[in-house]
mmJSON file of the N, C-alpha and C atoms, coordinates in Angstrom:
{"data_MODEL":{"atom_site":{
"group_PDB":["ATOM","ATOM","ATOM","ATOM","ATOM","ATOM","ATOM","ATOM","ATOM","ATOM","ATOM","ATOM","ATOM","ATOM","ATOM","ATOM","ATOM","ATOM","ATOM","ATOM","ATOM","ATOM","ATOM","ATOM","ATOM","ATOM","ATOM","ATOM","ATOM","ATOM","ATOM","ATOM","ATOM","ATOM","ATOM","ATOM","ATOM","ATOM","ATOM","ATOM","ATOM","ATOM","ATOM","ATOM","ATOM","ATOM","ATOM","ATOM","ATOM","ATOM","ATOM","ATOM","ATOM","ATOM","ATOM","ATOM","ATOM","ATOM","ATOM","ATOM","ATOM","ATOM","ATOM","ATOM","ATOM","ATOM","ATOM","ATOM","ATOM","ATOM","ATOM","ATOM","ATOM","ATOM","ATOM","ATOM","ATOM","ATOM","ATOM","ATOM","ATOM","ATOM","ATOM","ATOM","ATOM","ATOM","ATOM","ATOM","ATOM","ATOM","ATOM","ATOM","ATOM","ATOM","ATOM","ATOM","ATOM","ATOM","ATOM","ATOM","ATOM","ATOM","ATOM","ATOM","ATOM","ATOM","ATOM","ATOM","ATOM","ATOM","ATOM","ATOM","ATOM","ATOM","ATOM","ATOM","ATOM","ATOM","ATOM","ATOM","ATOM","ATOM","ATOM","ATOM","ATOM","ATOM","ATOM","ATOM","ATOM","ATOM","ATOM","ATOM","ATOM","ATOM","ATOM","ATOM","ATOM","ATOM","ATOM","ATOM","ATOM","ATOM","ATOM","ATOM","ATOM","ATOM","ATOM","ATOM","ATOM","ATOM","ATOM","ATOM","ATOM","ATOM","ATOM","ATOM","ATOM","ATOM","ATOM","ATOM","ATOM","ATOM","ATOM","ATOM","ATOM","ATOM","ATOM","ATOM","ATOM","ATOM","ATOM","ATOM","ATOM","ATOM","ATOM","ATOM","ATOM","ATOM","ATOM","ATOM","ATOM","ATOM","ATOM"],
"id":[1,2,3,4,5,6,7,8,9,10,11,12,13,14,15,16,17,18,19,20,21,22,23,24,25,26,27,28,29,30,31,32,33,34,35,36,37,38,39,40,41,42,43,44,45,46,47,48,49,50,51,52,53,54,55,56,57,58,59,60,61,62,63,64,65,66,67,68,69,70,71,72,73,74,75,76,77,78,79,80,81,82,83,84,85,86,87,88,89,90,91,92,93,94,95,96,97,98,99,100,101,102,103,104,105,106,107,108,109,110,111,112,113,114,115,116,117,118,119,120,121,122,123,124,125,126,127,128,129,130,131,132,133,134,135,136,137,138,139,140,141,142,143,144,145,146,147,148,149,150,151,152,153,154,155,156,157,158,159,160,161,162,163,164,165,166,167,168,169,170,171,172,173,174,175,176,177,178,179,180,181,182,183],
"type_symbol":["N","C","C","N","C","C","N","C","C","N","C","C","N","C","C","N","C","C","N","C","C","N","C","C","N","C","C","N","C","C","N","C","C","N","C","C","N","C","C","N","C","C","N","C","C","N","C","C","N","C","C","N","C","C","N","C","C","N","C","C","N","C","C","N","C","C","N","C","C","N","C","C","N","C","C","N","C","C","N","C","C","N","C","C","N","C","C","N","C","C","N","C","C","N","C","C","N","C","C","N","C","C","N","C","C","N","C","C","N","C","C","N","C","C","N","C","C","N","C","C","N","C","C","N","C","C","N","C","C","N","C","C","N","C","C","N","C","C","N","C","C","N","C","C","N","C","C","N","C","C","N","C","C","N","C","C","N","C","C","N","C","C","N","C","C","N","C","C","N","C","C","N","C","C","N","C","C","N","C","C","N","C","C"],
"label_atom_id":["N","CA","C","N","CA","C","N","CA","C","N","CA","C","N","CA","C","N","CA","C","N","CA","C","N","CA","C","N","CA","C","N","CA","C","N","CA","C","N","CA","C","N","CA","C","N","CA","C","N","CA","C","N","CA","C","N","CA","C","N","CA","C","N","CA","C","N","CA","C","N","CA","C","N","CA","C","N","CA","C","N","CA","C","N","CA","C","N","CA","C","N","CA","C","N","CA","C","N","CA","C","N","CA","C","N","CA","C","N","CA","C","N","CA","C","N","CA","C","N","CA","C","N","CA","C","N","CA","C","N","CA","C","N","CA","C","N","CA","C","N","CA","C","N","CA","C","N","CA","C","N","CA","C","N","CA","C","N","CA","C","N","CA","C","N","CA","C","N","CA","C","N","CA","C","N","CA","C","N","CA","C","N","CA","C","N","CA","C","N","CA","C","N","CA","C","N","CA","C","N","CA","C","N","CA","C","N","CA","C","N","CA","C"],
"label_alt_id":[null,null,null,null,null,null,null,null,null,null,null,null,null,null,null,null,null,null,null,null,null,null,null,null,null,null,null,null,null,null,null,null,null,null,null,null,null,null,null,null,null,null,null,null,null,null,null,null,null,null,null,null,null,null,null,null,null,null,null,null,null,null,null,null,null,null,null,null,null,null,null,null,null,null,null,null,null,null,null,null,null,null,null,null,null,null,null,null,null,null,null,null,null,null,null,null,null,null,null,null,null,null,null,null,null,null,null,null,null,null,null,null,null,null,null,null,null,null,null,null,null,null,null,null,null,null,null,null,null,null,null,null,null,null,null,null,null,null,null,null,null,null,null,null,null,null,null,null,null,null,null,null,null,null,null,null,null,null,null,null,null,null,null,null,null,null,null,null,null,null,null,null,null,null,null,null,null,null,null,null,null,null,null],
"label_comp_id":["MET","MET","MET","ARG","ARG","ARG","GLY","GLY","GLY","THR","THR","THR","ASP","ASP","ASP","GLU","GLU","GLU","THR","THR","THR","SER","SER","SER","GLY","GLY","GLY","SER","SER","SER","ARG","ARG","ARG","PHE","PHE","PHE","SER","SER","SER","TYR","TYR","TYR","VAL","VAL","VAL","ASP","ASP","ASP","LEU","LEU","LEU","GLU","GLU","GLU","GLU","GLU","GLU","ARG","ARG","ARG","VAL","VAL","VAL","PRO","PRO","PRO","ALA","ALA","ALA","ARG","ARG","ARG","GLN","GLN","GLN","PRO","PRO","PRO","LEU","LEU","LEU","ARG","ARG","ARG","LYS","LYS","LYS","LEU","LEU","LEU","ARG","ARG","ARG","GLN","GLN","GLN","VAL","VAL","VAL","VAL","VAL","VAL","ASN","ASN","ASN","ASP","ASP","ASP","VAL","VAL","VAL","LEU","LEU","LEU","ALA","ALA","ALA","ARG","ARG","ARG","LEU","LEU","LEU","ASP","ASP","ASP","THR","THR","THR","ASP","ASP","ASP","PHE","PHE","PHE","GLU","GLU","GLU","ALA","ALA","ALA","LEU","LEU","LEU","TYR","TYR","TYR","THR","THR","THR","ASP","ASP","ASP","PHE","PHE","PHE","GLY","GLY","GLY","ALA","ALA","ALA","LEU","LEU","LEU","ARG","ARG","ARG","PHE","PHE","PHE","ARG","ARG","ARG","ARG","ARG","ARG","ASN","ASN","ASN","ALA","ALA","ALA"],
"label_asym_id":["A","A","A","A","A","A","A","A","A","A","A","A","A","A","A","A","A","A","A","A","A","A","A","A","A","A","A","A","A","A","A","A","A","A","A","A","A","A","A","A","A","A","A","A","A","A","A","A","A","A","A","A","A","A","A","A","A","A","A","A","A","A","A","A","A","A","A","A","A","A","A","A","A","A","A","A","A","A","A","A","A","A","A","A","A","A","A","A","A","A","A","A","A","A","A","A","A","A","A","A","A","A","A","A","A","A","A","A","A","A","A","A","A","A","A","A","A","A","A","A","A","A","A","A","A","A","A","A","A","A","A","A","A","A","A","A","A","A","A","A","A","A","A","A","A","A","A","A","A","A","A","A","A","A","A","A","A","A","A","A","A","A","A","A","A","A","A","A","A","A","A","A","A","A","A","A","A","A","A","A","A","A","A"],
"label_entity_id":["1","1","1","1","1","1","1","1","1","1","1","1","1","1","1","1","1","1","1","1","1","1","1","1","1","1","1","1","1","1","1","1","1","1","1","1","1","1","1","1","1","1","1","1","1","1","1","1","1","1","1","1","1","1","1","1","1","1","1","1","1","1","1","1","1","1","1","1","1","1","1","1","1","1","1","1","1","1","1","1","1","1","1","1","1","1","1","1","1","1","1","1","1","1","1","1","1","1","1","1","1","1","1","1","1","1","1","1","1","1","1","1","1","1","1","1","1","1","1","1","1","1","1","1","1","1","1","1","1","1","1","1","1","1","1","1","1","1","1","1","1","1","1","1","1","1","1","1","1","1","1","1","1","1","1","1","1","1","1","1","1","1","1","1","1","1","1","1","1","1","1","1","1","1","1","1","1","1","1","1","1","1","1"],
"label_seq_id":[1,1,1,2,2,2,3,3,3,4,4,4,5,5,5,6,6,6,7,7,7,8,8,8,9,9,9,10,10,10,11,11,11,12,12,12,13,13,13,14,14,14,15,15,15,16,16,16,17,17,17,18,18,18,19,19,19,20,20,20,21,21,21,22,22,22,23,23,23,24,24,24,25,25,25,26,26,26,27,27,27,28,28,28,29,29,29,30,30,30,31,31,31,32,32,32,33,33,33,34,34,34,35,35,35,36,36,36,37,37,37,38,38,38,39,39,39,40,40,40,41,41,41,42,42,42,43,43,43,44,44,44,45,45,45,46,46,46,47,47,47,48,48,48,49,49,49,50,50,50,51,51,51,52,52,52,53,53,53,54,54,54,55,55,55,56,56,56,57,57,57,58,58,58,59,59,59,60,60,60,61,61,61],
"pdbx_PDB_ins_code":[null,null,null,null,null,null,null,null,null,null,null,null,null,null,null,null,null,null,null,null,null,null,null,null,null,null,null,null,null,null,null,null,null,null,null,null,null,null,null,null,null,null,null,null,null,null,null,null,null,null,null,null,null,null,null,null,null,null,null,null,null,null,null,null,null,null,null,null,null,null,null,null,null,null,null,null,null,null,null,null,null,null,null,null,null,null,null,null,null,null,null,null,null,null,null,null,null,null,null,null,null,null,null,null,null,null,null,null,null,null,null,null,null,null,null,null,null,null,null,null,null,null,null,null,null,null,null,null,null,null,null,null,null,null,null,null,null,null,null,null,null,null,null,null,null,null,null,null,null,null,null,null,null,null,null,null,null,null,null,null,null,null,null,null,null,null,null,null,null,null,null,null,null,null,null,null,null,null,null,null,null,null,null],
"Cartn_x":[2.544,2.338,2.809,3.439,3.904,2.889,2.936,2.04,1.431,0.409,-0.22,-0.995,-1.193,-1.898,-3.365,-4.058,-5.462,-6.316,-7.328,-8.22,-9.291,-9.709,-10.769,-11.963,-11.973,-13.053,-14.429,-14.573,-15.924,-16.412,-15.543,-15.946,-16.475,-16.01,-16.305,-17.083,-17.352,-17.97,-18.804,-19.818,-20.658,-20.067,-19.103,-18.455,-16.975,-16.474,-15.092,-14.183,-13.061,-12.139,-11.626,-11.455,-10.991,-12.004,-13.273,-14.291,-14.337,-13.958,-13.999,-12.861,-11.685,-10.504,-10.421,-10.406,-10.342,-9.102,-9.236,-8.126,-6.893,-7.097,-5.969,-5.476,-5.926,-5.518,-4.02,-3.223,-1.766,-1.36,-2.173,-1.816,-1.73,-2.41,-2.307,-0.883,-0.258,1.135,2.071,1.839,2.666,2.552,1.352,1.17,1.994,2.002,2.773,4.27,4.748,6.173,6.551,5.715,5.992,5.964,4.972,4.919,6.145,6.637,7.84,9.072,9.194,10.331,10.278,9.1,8.979,9.235,8.859,9.132,10.638,11.358,12.833,13.499,12.894,13.448,13.004,12.198,11.634,12.706,13.771,14.821,15.521,15.679,16.272,15.36,14.055,13.104,13.07,13.15,13.115,14.251,15.39,16.531,16.29,15.349,15.057,14.118,13.513,12.505,13.061,12.694,13.043,12.051,12.223,11.318,9.884,9.697,8.334,7.77,8.487,7.909,8.327,8.962,9.373,10.592,10.655,11.777,13.056,14.15,15.45,16.118,16.591,17.318,18.775,19.669,21.09,21.62,22.414,23.029,24.324,24.55,25.809,26.809,27.968,29.005,29.916],
"Cartn_y":[-0.727,0.24,-0.379,0.437,-0.03,0.318,-0.394,-0.084,-1.361,-1.186,-2.339,-3.174,-4.402,-5.333,-5.318,-4.306,-4.164,-4.701,-5.47,-5.981,-4.967,-4.908,-3.975,-4.729,-6.035,-6.86,-6.4,-5.892,-5.475,-4.253,-3.509,-2.345,-2.711,-3.829,-4.163,-5.459,-6.17,-7.472,-7.741,-8.561,-8.912,-10.063,-10.768,-11.893,-11.553,-11.68,-11.416,-12.401,-11.915,-12.804,-13.938,-13.701,-14.743,-15.886,-15.568,-16.614,-17.34,-16.653,-17.265,-18.225,-17.916,-18.721,-19.84,-21.087,-22.202,-22.152,-22.617,-22.57,-23.324,-24.381,-25.183,-24.757,-23.643,-23.142,-22.823,-23.367,-23.162,-21.674,-20.835,-19.416,-18.754,-19.325,-18.778,-18.916,-20.043,-20.254,-19.324,-19.179,-18.278,-16.847,-16.434,-15.088,-14.881,-15.854,-15.76,-15.67,-16.481,-16.446,-15.073,-14.549,-13.244,-12.154,-12.19,-11.211,-11.264,-12.469,-12.629,-12.029,-12.297,-11.755,-10.233,-9.684,-8.234,-7.59,-8.265,-7.736,-7.669,-8.695,-8.686,-7.607,-7.268,-6.25,-4.831,-4.68,-3.385,-2.315,-2.654,-1.659,-1.25,-2.205,-1.87,-0.935,-1.191,-0.319,1.055,1.077,2.333,3.264,2.71,3.513,4.192,3.702,4.284,5.468,5.703,6.761,7.949,9.14,10.336,10.534,11.558,11.827,12.078,12.598,12.902,11.796,10.691,9.537,9.306,10.259,10.056,9.153,8.4,7.503,8.263,7.84,8.438,7.618,8.306,7.628,8.087,7.128,7.446,7.345,8.297,8.25,7.46,6.641,5.912,6.809,6.962,7.873,7.132],
"Cartn_z":[-12.577,-11.527,-10.229,-9.414,-8.125,-7.069,-5.985,-4.862,-4.307,-3.523,-2.877,-3.906,-3.6,-4.463,-4.068,-4.573,-4.226,-5.371,-5.018,-6.038,-6.334,-7.585,-7.983,-8.578,-8.366,-8.932,-8.557,-7.354,-6.938,-7.708,-8.324,-9.097,-10.47,-11.001,-12.39,-12.563,-11.498,-11.608,-10.357,-10.542,-9.397,-8.595,-9.177,-8.516,-8.342,-7.105,-6.823,-7.542,-8.054,-8.772,-7.903,-6.624,-5.714,-5.673,-5.859,-5.892,-7.228,-8.295,-9.642,-9.907,-9.368,-9.632,-8.599,-9.06,-8.122,-7.23,-6.016,-5.051,-5.542,-6.329,-6.804,-8.191,-8.709,-10.017,-9.977,-10.918,-10.933,-10.988,-11.565,-11.648,-10.272,-9.29,-7.929,-7.412,-7.649,-7.216,-7.983,-9.292,-10.097,-9.582,-9.238,-8.717,-7.456,-6.566,-5.328,-5.619,-6.571,-6.938,-7.478,-8.388,-8.984,-7.906,-7.02,-5.944,-5.045,-4.754,-3.937,-4.633,-5.92,-6.687,-6.734,-7.012,-7.068,-5.705,-4.634,-3.304,-3.043,-3.488,-3.316,-4.178,-5.299,-6.184,-5.832,-4.817,-4.48,-4.254,-3.547,-3.304,-4.602,-5.524,-6.822,-7.606,-7.572,-8.243,-7.588,-6.275,-5.539,-5.978,-6.288,-6.714,-8.068,-8.831,-10.145,-10.082,-8.934,-8.81,-8.035,-8.472,-7.714,-6.592,-5.809,-4.702,-5.155,-6.369,-6.85,-7.746,-7.914,-8.593,-10.017,-10.666,-12.053,-12.125,-13.197,-13.396,-13.707,-13.126,-13.446,-14.552,-15.53,-16.627,-16.564,-16.643,-16.646,-18.067,-18.458,-19.775,-19.685,-20.663,-20.76,-21.406,-20.779,-21.31,-22.283],
"occupancy":[1.0,1.0,1.0,1.0,1.0,1.0,1.0,1.0,1.0,1.0,1.0,1.0,1.0,1.0,1.0,1.0,1.0,1.0,1.0,1.0,1.0,1.0,1.0,1.0,1.0,1.0,1.0,1.0,1.0,1.0,1.0,1.0,1.0,1.0,1.0,1.0,1.0,1.0,1.0,1.0,1.0,1.0,1.0,1.0,1.0,1.0,1.0,1.0,1.0,1.0,1.0,1.0,1.0,1.0,1.0,1.0,1.0,1.0,1.0,1.0,1.0,1.0,1.0,1.0,1.0,1.0,1.0,1.0,1.0,1.0,1.0,1.0,1.0,1.0,1.0,1.0,1.0,1.0,1.0,1.0,1.0,1.0,1.0,1.0,1.0,1.0,1.0,1.0,1.0,1.0,1.0,1.0,1.0,1.0,1.0,1.0,1.0,1.0,1.0,1.0,1.0,1.0,1.0,1.0,1.0,1.0,1.0,1.0,1.0,1.0,1.0,1.0,1.0,1.0,1.0,1.0,1.0,1.0,1.0,1.0,1.0,1.0,1.0,1.0,1.0,1.0,1.0,1.0,1.0,1.0,1.0,1.0,1.0,1.0,1.0,1.0,1.0,1.0,1.0,1.0,1.0,1.0,1.0,1.0,1.0,1.0,1.0,1.0,1.0,1.0,1.0,1.0,1.0,1.0,1.0,1.0,1.0,1.0,1.0,1.0,1.0,1.0,1.0,1.0,1.0,1.0,1.0,1.0,1.0,1.0,1.0,1.0,1.0,1.0,1.0,1.0,1.0,1.0,1.0,1.0,1.0,1.0,1.0],
"B_iso_or_equiv":[0.0,0.0,0.0,0.0,0.0,0.0,0.0,0.0,0.0,0.0,0.0,0.0,0.0,0.0,0.0,0.0,0.0,0.0,0.0,0.0,0.0,0.0,0.0,0.0,0.0,0.0,0.0,0.0,0.0,0.0,0.0,0.0,0.0,0.0,0.0,0.0,0.0,0.0,0.0,0.0,0.0,0.0,0.0,0.0,0.0,0.0,0.0,0.0,0.0,0.0,0.0,0.0,0.0,0.0,0.0,0.0,0.0,0.0,0.0,0.0,0.0,0.0,0.0,0.0,0.0,0.0,0.0,0.0,0.0,0.0,0.0,0.0,0.0,0.0,0.0,0.0,0.0,0.0,0.0,0.0,0.0,0.0,0.0,0.0,0.0,0.0,0.0,0.0,0.0,0.0,0.0,0.0,0.0,0.0,0.0,0.0,0.0,0.0,0.0,0.0,0.0,0.0,0.0,0.0,0.0,0.0,0.0,0.0,0.0,0.0,0.0,0.0,0.0,0.0,0.0,0.0,0.0,0.0,0.0,0.0,0.0,0.0,0.0,0.0,0.0,0.0,0.0,0.0,0.0,0.0,0.0,0.0,0.0,0.0,0.0,0.0,0.0,0.0,0.0,0.0,0.0,0.0,0.0,0.0,0.0,0.0,0.0,0.0,0.0,0.0,0.0,0.0,0.0,0.0,0.0,0.0,0.0,0.0,0.0,0.0,0.0,0.0,0.0,0.0,0.0,0.0,0.0,0.0,0.0,0.0,0.0,0.0,0.0,0.0,0.0,0.0,0.0,0.0,0.0,0.0,0.0,0.0,0.0],
"pdbx_formal_charge":[null,null,null,null,null,null,null,null,null,null,null,null,null,null,null,null,null,null,null,null,null,null,null,null,null,null,null,null,null,null,null,null,null,null,null,null,null,null,null,null,null,null,null,null,null,null,null,null,null,null,null,null,null,null,null,null,null,null,null,null,null,null,null,null,null,null,null,null,null,null,null,null,null,null,null,null,null,null,null,null,null,null,null,null,null,null,null,null,null,null,null,null,null,null,null,null,null,null,null,null,null,null,null,null,null,null,null,null,null,null,null,null,null,null,null,null,null,null,null,null,null,null,null,null,null,null,null,null,null,null,null,null,null,null,null,null,null,null,null,null,null,null,null,null,null,null,null,null,null,null,null,null,null,null,null,null,null,null,null,null,null,null,null,null,null,null,null,null,null,null,null,null,null,null,null,null,null,null,null,null,null,null,null],
"auth_seq_id":[1,1,1,2,2,2,3,3,3,4,4,4,5,5,5,6,6,6,7,7,7,8,8,8,9,9,9,10,10,10,11,11,11,12,12,12,13,13,13,14,14,14,15,15,15,16,16,16,17,17,17,18,18,18,19,19,19,20,20,20,21,21,21,22,22,22,23,23,23,24,24,24,25,25,25,26,26,26,27,27,27,28,28,28,29,29,29,30,30,30,31,31,31,32,32,32,33,33,33,34,34,34,35,35,35,36,36,36,37,37,37,38,38,38,39,39,39,40,40,40,41,41,41,42,42,42,43,43,43,44,44,44,45,45,45,46,46,46,47,47,47,48,48,48,49,49,49,50,50,50,51,51,51,52,52,52,53,53,53,54,54,54,55,55,55,56,56,56,57,57,57,58,58,58,59,59,59,60,60,60,61,61,61],
"auth_comp_id":["MET","MET","MET","ARG","ARG","ARG","GLY","GLY","GLY","THR","THR","THR","ASP","ASP","ASP","GLU","GLU","GLU","THR","THR","THR","SER","SER","SER","GLY","GLY","GLY","SER","SER","SER","ARG","ARG","ARG","PHE","PHE","PHE","SER","SER","SER","TYR","TYR","TYR","VAL","VAL","VAL","ASP","ASP","ASP","LEU","LEU","LEU","GLU","GLU","GLU","GLU","GLU","GLU","ARG","ARG","ARG","VAL","VAL","VAL","PRO","PRO","PRO","ALA","ALA","ALA","ARG","ARG","ARG","GLN","GLN","GLN","PRO","PRO","PRO","LEU","LEU","LEU","ARG","ARG","ARG","LYS","LYS","LYS","LEU","LEU","LEU","ARG","ARG","ARG","GLN","GLN","GLN","VAL","VAL","VAL","VAL","VAL","VAL","ASN","ASN","ASN","ASP","ASP","ASP","VAL","VAL","VAL","LEU","LEU","LEU","ALA","ALA","ALA","ARG","ARG","ARG","LEU","LEU","LEU","ASP","ASP","ASP","THR","THR","THR","ASP","ASP","ASP","PHE","PHE","PHE","GLU","GLU","GLU","ALA","ALA","ALA","LEU","LEU","LEU","TYR","TYR","TYR","THR","THR","THR","ASP","ASP","ASP","PHE","PHE","PHE","GLY","GLY","GLY","ALA","ALA","ALA","LEU","LEU","LEU","ARG","ARG","ARG","PHE","PHE","PHE","ARG","ARG","ARG","ARG","ARG","ARG","ASN","ASN","ASN","ALA","ALA","ALA"],
"auth_asym_id":["A","A","A","A","A","A","A","A","A","A","A","A","A","A","A","A","A","A","A","A","A","A","A","A","A","A","A","A","A","A","A","A","A","A","A","A","A","A","A","A","A","A","A","A","A","A","A","A","A","A","A","A","A","A","A","A","A","A","A","A","A","A","A","A","A","A","A","A","A","A","A","A","A","A","A","A","A","A","A","A","A","A","A","A","A","A","A","A","A","A","A","A","A","A","A","A","A","A","A","A","A","A","A","A","A","A","A","A","A","A","A","A","A","A","A","A","A","A","A","A","A","A","A","A","A","A","A","A","A","A","A","A","A","A","A","A","A","A","A","A","A","A","A","A","A","A","A","A","A","A","A","A","A","A","A","A","A","A","A","A","A","A","A","A","A","A","A","A","A","A","A","A","A","A","A","A","A","A","A","A","A","A","A"],
"auth_atom_id":["N","CA","C","N","CA","C","N","CA","C","N","CA","C","N","CA","C","N","CA","C","N","CA","C","N","CA","C","N","CA","C","N","CA","C","N","CA","C","N","CA","C","N","CA","C","N","CA","C","N","CA","C","N","CA","C","N","CA","C","N","CA","C","N","CA","C","N","CA","C","N","CA","C","N","CA","C","N","CA","C","N","CA","C","N","CA","C","N","CA","C","N","CA","C","N","CA","C","N","CA","C","N","CA","C","N","CA","C","N","CA","C","N","CA","C","N","CA","C","N","CA","C","N","CA","C","N","CA","C","N","CA","C","N","CA","C","N","CA","C","N","CA","C","N","CA","C","N","CA","C","N","CA","C","N","CA","C","N","CA","C","N","CA","C","N","CA","C","N","CA","C","N","CA","C","N","CA","C","N","CA","C","N","CA","C","N","CA","C","N","CA","C","N","CA","C","N","CA","C","N","CA","C","N","CA","C","N","CA","C","N","CA","C"],
"pdbx_PDB_model_num":[1,1,1,1,1,1,1,1,1,1,1,1,1,1,1,1,1,1,1,1,1,1,1,1,1,1,1,1,1,1,1,1,1,1,1,1,1,1,1,1,1,1,1,1,1,1,1,1,1,1,1,1,1,1,1,1,1,1,1,1,1,1,1,1,1,1,1,1,1,1,1,1,1,1,1,1,1,1,1,1,1,1,1,1,1,1,1,1,1,1,1,1,1,1,1,1,1,1,1,1,1,1,1,1,1,1,1,1,1,1,1,1,1,1,1,1,1,1,1,1,1,1,1,1,1,1,1,1,1,1,1,1,1,1,1,1,1,1,1,1,1,1,1,1,1,1,1,1,1,1,1,1,1,1,1,1,1,1,1,1,1,1,1,1,1,1,1,1,1,1,1,1,1,1,1,1,1,1,1,1,1,1,1]
}}}
């Protein structure tokens, strides 16, 4: 799903995920790398969507 990176931990848990994952956990760095890559690809993804949000599929001729 595209959109903002909103946490929903407070809806399903009494402890926020940011508090559960140690600050030096390697997955935190991976998350940042993935977020940076996806941000750079945003314009490419945007080209795949119509004005109302459905994916456009191109037929190969």
